[in-house]
C-alpha positions in Angstrom: 7.3 -8.5 33.5 5.7 -5.0 33.6 2.5 -5.0 31.5 2.5 -2.7 28.6 0.0 0.1 28.2 0.0 1.2 24.6 -3.8 2.0 24.2 -4.0 5.0 21.8 -0.4 4.6 20.5 0.6 3.5 17.1 4.0 2.6 15.8 5.4 5.3 13.4 9.0 4.1 12.8 11.1 1.0 13.3 14.9 1.2 12.9 18.1 -0.4 14.1 20.2 1.2 16.9 23.6 -0.4 17.3 22.1 -3.6 15.9 19.1 -3.5 18.1 15.8 -2.7 16.4 13.6 0.0 18.1 10.0 1.1 17.7 9.0 4.7 17.9 5.3 5.2 18.9 3.0 8.3 18.5 -0.2 9.1 20.4 -3.3 9.1 18.2 -6.0 8.5 20.9 -9.2 7.5 19.0 -8.3 9.8 15.9 -9.0 7.9 12.6 -6.4 7.5 10.0 -8.1 9.7 7.5 -5.1 11.2 5.4 -4.3 9.7 1.9 -0.9 8.4 3.3 0.0 7.2 6.8 3.1 9.4 7.0 0.7 12.5 6.5 -1.5 11.4 9.4 1.8 11.0 11.5 2.9 14.5 10.6 -0.5 15.8 11.8 -0.4 13.8 15.0 3.2 15.0 15.8 2.0 18.6 15.8 -0.1 17.9 18.9 1.3 19.4 22.1 1.2 16.0 23.8 3.3 14.3 21.1 5.9 17.2 21.2 6.3 16.8 24.9 6.1 12.9 25.2 7.7 10.3 23.0 7.8 6.4 23.5 10.3 4.1 22.3 10.4 0.3 22.9 12.4 -2.6 21.7 11.1 -4.4 18.6 9.9 -7.2 20.9 7.1 -4.9 22.4 5.2 -5.4 19.1 4.6 -9.1 19.9 4.1 -8.4 23.6 1.4 -5.8 22.8 -0.3 -8.2 20.5 -0.4 -10.8 23.1 -2.0 -8.4 25.5 -4.4 -6.7 23.2 -4.8 -8.5 19.7 -6.0 -6.0 17.1 -8.3 -6.6 14.1 -6.6 -9.0 11.8 -6.0 -7.8 8.2 -9.0 -8.2 5.9 -7.4 -7.2 2.7 -4.1 -6.0 1.3 -3.8 -3.6 -1.7 -0.7 -4.0 -3.9 -0.3 -1.7 -6.8 1.9 -0.6 -9.6 1.9 3.2 -8.4 0.0 6.0 -9.9 -2.9 3.8 -10.8 -5.8 4.5 -8.4 -4.7 2.8 -5.2 -5.0 5.9 -3.0 -8.5 6.5 -4.5 -9.4 3.0 -3.4 -8.0 3.3 0.1 -9.6 6.7 0.5 -13.0 5.3 -0.4 -12.6 2.6 2.2 -11.4 5.1 4.7 -14.9 6.6 4.6 -16.3 3.6 6.5 -16.4 3.9 10.2 -15.8 0.3 10.8 -12.7 0.0 8.6 -9.0 0.9 9.5 -7.1 1.8 6.4 -3.3 2.1 6.8 -1.8 3.4 3.6 1.9 2.7 2.9 3.2 2.8 6.6 7.0 3.3 6.5 7.4 0.8 9.5 6.0 -2.0 7.4 8.2 -1.3 4.5 11.2 -1.2 6.9 10.5 -4.6 8.3 9.7 -6.3 5.0 13.0 -5.1 3.6 15.1 -5.6 6.8 17.9 -8.2 7.3 16.2 -9.5 10.6 16.3 -13.3 11.1 13.2 -14.7 9.4 11.3 -15.8 12.6 12.0 -12.3 14.3 10.9 -10.4 11.3 7.8 -12.4 10.8 6.8 -11.9 14.5 7.5 -8.2 14.3 5.3 -7.9 11.1 2.4 -9.7 12.7 2.8 -7.6 15.8 3.0 -4.4 13.9 -0.2 -5.1 12.0 -1.9 -6.1 15.3 -0.9 -2.7 16.6 -2.5 -0.9 13.7 -5.6 -3.1 14.1 -6.4 -1.9 17.6 -10.0 -0.9 18.1 -9.2 2.6 19.3 -12.8 3.8 18.7 -14.5 0.5 19.6 -16.3 0.0 16.2 -13.6 -1.2 14.1 -14.2 -4.6 12.3 -11.8 -4.6 9.2 -8.3 -3.7 8.7 -7.1 -2.8 5.1 -3.3 -2.3 4.4 -2.1 -0.5 1.2 1.6 -1.3 0.6 4.2 0.7 -1.2 4.5 -0.2 -4.8 7.9 -1.8 -4.6 6.7 -4.1 -1.9 5.4 -6.4 -4.6 8.9 -7.9 -4.2 8.3 -8.8 -0.5 4.8 -10.1 -1.1 5.7 -13.9 -0.6 7.0 -12.8 3.0 3.8 -10.9 3.8 1.6 -13.6 2.4 3.5 -16.1 4.6 2.6 -14.0 7.6 -1.2 -13.8 6.6 -1.8 -16.6 4.2 -5.6 -16.3 4.4 -5.9 -12.7 3.7 -7.2 -11.7 0.2 -5.3 -9.2 -1.8 -5.5 -7.4 -5.0 -3.0 -5.8 -7.5 -4.0 -2.6 -9.0 -2.3 -1.4 -12.2 -2.9 0.9 -15.1 -1.8 1.5 -18.8 1.9 1.5 -18.2 2.5 4.4 -20.5 0.2 6.5 -18.3 2.2 5.4 -15.2 5.5 6.2 -16.8 4.4 9.7 -17.9 3.4 10.3 -14.2 6.9 9.4 -13.0 8.4 11.5 -15.6 6.5 14.4 -14.4 7.3 13.7 -10.7 9.1 10.5 -9.9 8.3 8.3 -7.0 11.2 7.0 -4.8 11.4 3.7 -6.7 11.8 5.5 -10.1 14.8 7.6 -8.9 18.2 5.8 -9.3 19.8 5.1 -5.9 16.9 6.7 -3.9 15.2 3.6 -2.6 18.2 1.4 -2.1 18.2 -2.3 -2.6 14.9 -3.7 -3.7 13.3 -6.4 -5.9 12.8 -3.9 -8.8 16.7 -3.5 -9.3 18.0 -5.4 -12.4 21.7 -4.2 -11.9 22.1 -3.2 -15.5 23.2 0.2 -16.8 20.4 2.5 -18.2 20.1 5.1 -20.8 18.2 8.0 -19.4 15.1 8.3 -17.3 12.8 6.8 -19.9 14.7 3.6 -20.0 15.2 3.5 -16.2 11.4 4.1 -15.5 10.3 1.6 -18.0 12.5 -1.2 -16.9 11.5 -0.6 -13.3 7.8 -0.5 -14.3 8.2 -3.6 -16.3 9.8 -5.6 -13.4 7.0 -4.3 -11.2 4.1 -5.4 -13.5 5.8 -8.7 -14.1 6.0 -9.5 -10.4 2.3 -8.5 -10.2 1.3 -10.8 -12.9 3.3 -13.7 -11.5 2.0 -13.3 -8.0 -1.6 -12.9 -9.2 -1.3 -16.0 -11.2 0.5 -18.1 -8.4 -0.9 -16.6 -5.3 -4.5 -15.9 -5.9 -4.4 -12.2 -6.2 -7.2 -10.2 -7.9 -6.0 -8.0 -10.8 -7.7 -4.7 -11.0 -7.3 -2.2 -13.8 -7.5 1.5 -13.1 -10.0 1.9 -15.9 -12.5 -0.1 -13.7 -12.5 2.6 -11.0 -14.5 3.9 -9.3 -17.4 1.9 -10.6 -16.1 -1.6 -9.6 -16.6 -0.5 -6.0 -20.3 -1.1 -6.6 -19.6 -4.4 -8.2 -16.8 -6.9 -7.9 -14.7 -4.9 -5.6 -17.6 -4.4 -3.2 -17.8 -8.1 -3.1 -14.0 -8.4 -2.6 -14.2 -6.1 0.4 -17.7 -7.4 1.7 -19.4 -4.2 1.7 -23.2 -3.9 2.3 -25.4 -1.8 0.4 -25.0 1.3 2.7 -21.3 0.9 2.6 -21.4 0.9 -1.2 -23.0 4.3 -1.2 -20.8 5.7 1.6 -17.5 5.0 -0.4 -18.5 6.9 -3.3 -18.6 10.1 -1.4 -14.8 10.1 -1.8 -14.8 10.0 -5.6 -15.5 13.7 -6.2 -12.1 14.6 -4.7 -8.7 14.3 -5.8 -7.4 11.2 -3.8 -3.9 12.6 -3.0 -5.0 16.2 -2.6 -8.5 16.0 -1.1 -8.9 19.9 -1.4 -9.0 19.5 -5.1 -11.6 18.0 -7.6 -10.6 14.9 -9.3 -10.1 15.2 -13.1 -9.4 12.2 -15.3 -6.0 12.5 -17.1 -5.4 9.3 -18.9 -5.7 10.8 -22.4 -3.5 13.8 -21.5 -0.8 11.4 -20.3 -0.9 9.2 -23.4 -0.6 12.3 -25.6 2.2 13.7 -23.6 4.4 10.5 -24.0 7.3 11.0 -26.4 8.2 8.5 -29.0 11.2 7.5 -27.0 9.2 6.8 -23.8 6.7 4.8 -25.9 9.4 2.6 -27.3 10.9 1.8 -23.9 7.5 1.1 -22.3 6.3 -1.0 -25.1 9.6 -3.0 -24.9 9.7 -3.5 -21.2 6.0 -3.7 -20.0 3.8 -4.9 -22.9 4.0 -8.6 -22.2 3.4 -8.3 -18.4 0.5 -5.9 -19.0 -1.2 -8.1 -21.4 -0.7 -11.0 -18.8 -2.5 -9.0 -16.1 -5.3 -8.1 -18.5 -5.8 -11.8 -19.4 -5.9 -12.8 -15.8 -8.4 -9.9 -15.1 -10.8 -10.7 -17.7 -10.7 -14.4 -16.7 -11.5 -13.4 -13.2 -14.1 -11.0 -14.3 -15.8 -13.6 -16.5 -15.7 -16.2 -13.7 -17.2 -13.8 -11.1 -20.0 -12.9 -13.5 
């Protein structure tokens, strides 16, 4: 078999073609993944003349073949989240560290997690994919952090089965603030029919956007609380950021004193729009919430939010 040479290449898409899954690769060389989201880094890389002239596609099995030839840094942490709750800030803080690879919401991972591939093939592909992301393209990388899409909380048991020893955290926020953010500008999982089948779907009719968003958020927070309780996840409230990166999150990510200082250089910027200055907006969002939204959010999310808070306070007290 011909030996693969994928040095400097990263998977940017996986998809089925006539029943056979393919991998689309893009040339990154030694460029770090510095954008807030993986898809933005891909868009930037695809503008390079080389990537406009040359494309690489392989069968899905190439992920496992490349892993066998060049094993990447194993995942050191997973970031799961309830959306609009500081996960991008957290990943951008870690991306400031030269020895960290931070991959934020890569579409190929979501595609594999929610695919209908046979279990063994899907598991091998996921492990191979993350090995490809963990390649030491600059020679200094020691840790790999993966931030998942919010709805992937439904596939967490599958990913944990692939990486049972990798620590993970679940980041969440006052659910009313999350709901207001999605009313302003909805994420994919908060628009009926946009995401397709996922674990957040309850199959019931809904009455307006407020009801739909609150119900989806309730299922997301409920899954987060259950998995944190049963699978050893670390609950983290948005209200703890960014200060927790000098304390319990620094310990979680195994940061040394110099790294603790470096990560805070990211906190003066808006995480999703680095050219802008970050301004806290929690109070504005709560004031903006209508009585109708407050009613739906209270009904759908309060119990799960309180369960997460109880788990978090217990974990914090234990760590102290």
